[in-house]
DRENDO-1510 file (C-alpha; in Angstrom, 1 decimal, always signed):
<recs>
REC; n; res; u; v; w
REC; 1; VAL; +36.3; -45.9; +25.6 .
REC; 2; LEU; +33.4; -44.1; +25.6 .
REC; 3; ALA; +33.4; -40.6; +23.4 .
REC; 4; MET; +31.2; -38.0; +25.0 .
REC; 5; ALA; +29.1; -36.1; +22.7 .
REC; 6; THR; +29.1; -31.9; +23.1 .
REC; 7; GLN; +26.7; -29.9; +22.8 .
REC; 8; THR; +25.8; -26.8; +22.1 .
REC; 9; VAL; +23.3; -25.5; +24.4 .
REC; 10; ILE; +21.3; -22.0; +22.8 .
REC; 11; THR; +20.2; -20.5; +25.5 .
REC; 12; VAL; +18.9; -17.1; +23.6 .
REC; 13; PRO; +16.6; -17.6; +21.1 .
REC; 14; PRO; +17.2; -15.8; +17.8 .
REC; 15; GLN; +14.7; -12.7; +17.7 .
REC; 16; PHE; +13.0; -11.6; +14.8 .
REC; 17; SER; +12.3; -7.8; +14.8 .
REC; 18; VAL; +10.2; -6.8; +11.8 .
REC; 19; THR; +9.2; -3.1; +12.8 .
REC; 20; HIS; +6.6; -1.5; +11.6 .
REC; 21; GLN; +6.6; +2.6; +11.8 .
REC; 22; ARG; +3.7; +4.5; +11.8 .
REC; 23; GLY; +2.9; +6.0; +7.7 .
REC; 24; GLU; +1.3; +8.6; +6.0 .
REC; 25; TRP; +0.0; +9.3; +2.6 .
REC; 26; HIS; +3.1; +10.2; +0.1 .
REC; 27; THR; +0.0; +13.5; -0.7 .
REC; 28; GLY; -3.5; +14.6; -0.1 .
REC; 29; LEU; -6.6; +12.9; -1.4 .
REC; 30; THR; -7.4; +16.2; -3.2 .
REC; 31; ASP; -3.5; +17.0; -3.9 .
REC; 32; CYS; -4.7; +16.6; -8.2 .
REC; 33; CYS; -1.7; +18.9; -8.7 .
REC; 34; SER; +1.4; +16.9; -7.1 .
REC; 35; ASP; +0.9; +14.6; -10.2 .
REC; 36; CYS; -1.1; +15.8; -13.3 .
REC; 37; GLY; -0.8; +12.5; -15.0 .
REC; 38; VAL; -2.2; +10.7; -13.0 .
REC; 39; CYS; -4.5; +13.3; -12.4 .
REC; 40; PHE; -5.8; +13.8; -16.1 .
REC; 41; CYS; -5.8; +10.4; -16.1 .
REC; 42; GLY; -8.4; +9.7; -13.1 .
REC; 43; MET; -10.9; +12.2; -14.3 .
REC; 44; PHE; -11.0; +11.4; -17.8 .
REC; 45; CYS; -10.5; +7.3; -17.9 .
REC; 46; LEU; -11.1; +6.5; -14.2 .
REC; 47; PRO; -11.0; +2.6; -15.1 .
REC; 48; CYS; -7.6; +3.1; -16.8 .
REC; 49; LEU; -6.4; +4.0; -13.9 .
REC; 50; SER; -8.3; +1.4; -11.5 .
REC; 51; CYS; -6.6; -1.4; -13.7 .
REC; 52; GLN; -2.9; +0.3; -13.5 .
REC; 53; VAL; -3.7; +0.5; -9.4 .
REC; 54; ALA; -4.7; -2.8; -9.8 .
REC; 55; GLY; -1.6; -4.4; -11.5 .
REC; 56; ASP; +0.6; -2.9; -9.2 .
REC; 57; MET; -0.8; -4.7; -6.6 .
REC; 58; ASN; -1.2; -7.8; -8.5 .
REC; 59; GLU; -4.9; -8.5; -8.5 .
REC; 60; CYS; -7.9; -8.1; -10.7 .
REC; 61; CYS; -8.5; -5.3; -12.7 .
REC; 62; LEU; -11.9; -5.0; -11.3 .
REC; 63; CYS; -10.5; -4.4; -7.6 .
REC; 64; GLY; -8.3; -1.3; -8.0 .
REC; 65; SER; -10.9; +1.3; -6.9 .
REC; 66; SER; -12.8; -0.9; -4.2 .
REC; 67; VAL; -12.6; -0.3; -0.7 .
REC; 68; ALA; -10.8; -3.7; +0.1 .
REC; 69; MET; -7.7; -2.6; -2.4 .
REC; 70; ARG; -7.5; +0.7; -0.1 .
REC; 71; THR; -7.7; -0.8; +2.5 .
REC; 72; LEU; -5.3; -3.5; +2.0 .
REC; 73; TYR; -2.7; -1.0; +0.9 .
REC; 74; ARG; -3.2; +1.3; +3.9 .
REC; 75; THR; -2.6; -2.0; +6.3 .
REC; 76; ARG; +0.4; -3.1; +4.3 .
REC; 77; TYR; +2.5; +0.5; +4.6 .
REC; 78; ASN; +1.2; +0.8; +8.5 .
REC; 79; ILE; -0.9; +4.6; +6.8 .
REC; 80; PRO; -3.5; +5.2; +9.8 .
REC; 81; GLY; -7.2; +5.2; +9.0 .
REC; 82; SER; -10.5; +3.0; +8.7 .
REC; 83; ILE; -12.5; +0.9; +6.2 .
REC; 84; LEU; -15.2; +3.5; +6.9 .
REC; 85; GLY; -12.7; +5.7; +6.0 .
REC; 86; ASP; -12.3; +3.7; +3.1 .
REC; 87; PHE; -15.4; +3.4; +2.2 .
REC; 88; CYS; -16.2; +7.2; +2.2 .
REC; 89; ALA; -13.4; +8.4; +0.5 .
REC; 90; LEU; -14.5; +5.9; -2.4 .
REC; 91; MET; -18.1; +6.7; -1.9 .
REC; 92; TRP; -17.7; +10.6; -2.2 .
REC; 93; CYS; -14.7; +11.1; -4.0 .
REC; 94; THR; -13.5; +8.3; -6.5 .
REC; 95; PRO; -11.7; +9.9; -8.6 .
REC; 96; CYS; -9.6; +11.2; -6.0 .
REC; 97; ALA; -9.1; +8.3; -3.7 .
REC; 98; VAL; -7.9; +6.5; -6.3 .
REC; 99; CYS; -5.8; +9.0; -7.9 .
REC; 100; GLN; -4.4; +9.2; -4.0 .
REC; 101; LEU; -3.4; +5.4; -4.3 .
REC; 102; LYS; -2.0; +5.8; -7.9 .
REC; 103; ARG; +0.5; +8.7; -6.5 .
REC; 104; ASP; +1.0; +7.0; -3.6 .
REC; 105; ILE; +2.7; +3.9; -5.3 .
REC; 106; ASN; +4.8; +5.7; -7.5 .
REC; 107; ARG; +6.3; +7.5; -5.1 .
REC; 108; ARG; +7.3; +4.2; -2.8 .
REC; 109; LYS; +8.1; +2.8; -6.5 .
REC; 110; ALA; +10.5; +5.8; -7.4 .
REC; 111; ALA; +12.0; +5.1; -3.6 .
REC; 112; GLY; +12.4; +1.6; -3.4 .
REC; 113; ALA; +10.3; +1.1; -1.3 .
REC; 114; PHE; +7.0; -0.4; -3.1 .
REC; 115; TRP; +6.2; -4.5; -2.4 .
</recs>
């Protein structure tokens, strides 16, 4: 007697949906008053703040105020912008750009949305 094996046939492949909604910075580039602690740290000890940013993103301390770090962050959270814009922000307003990045990290951490 031959026994017939039953096979399960999958007709629809599993669907994986990762929706990336368009993000925004939580604060503006010059919105220092929204977090005075970050602003003071950026004004008086920018290397310390850069190291905090790099540490938050599990990167080398020297990378915190780099164009690559800002671009990586924007890409990760789908924040509009360009590498040129990141370069210009860091070139002409380094403290403001690093402070904006740290404020955004802090807000995302508080909301449980930082990864």
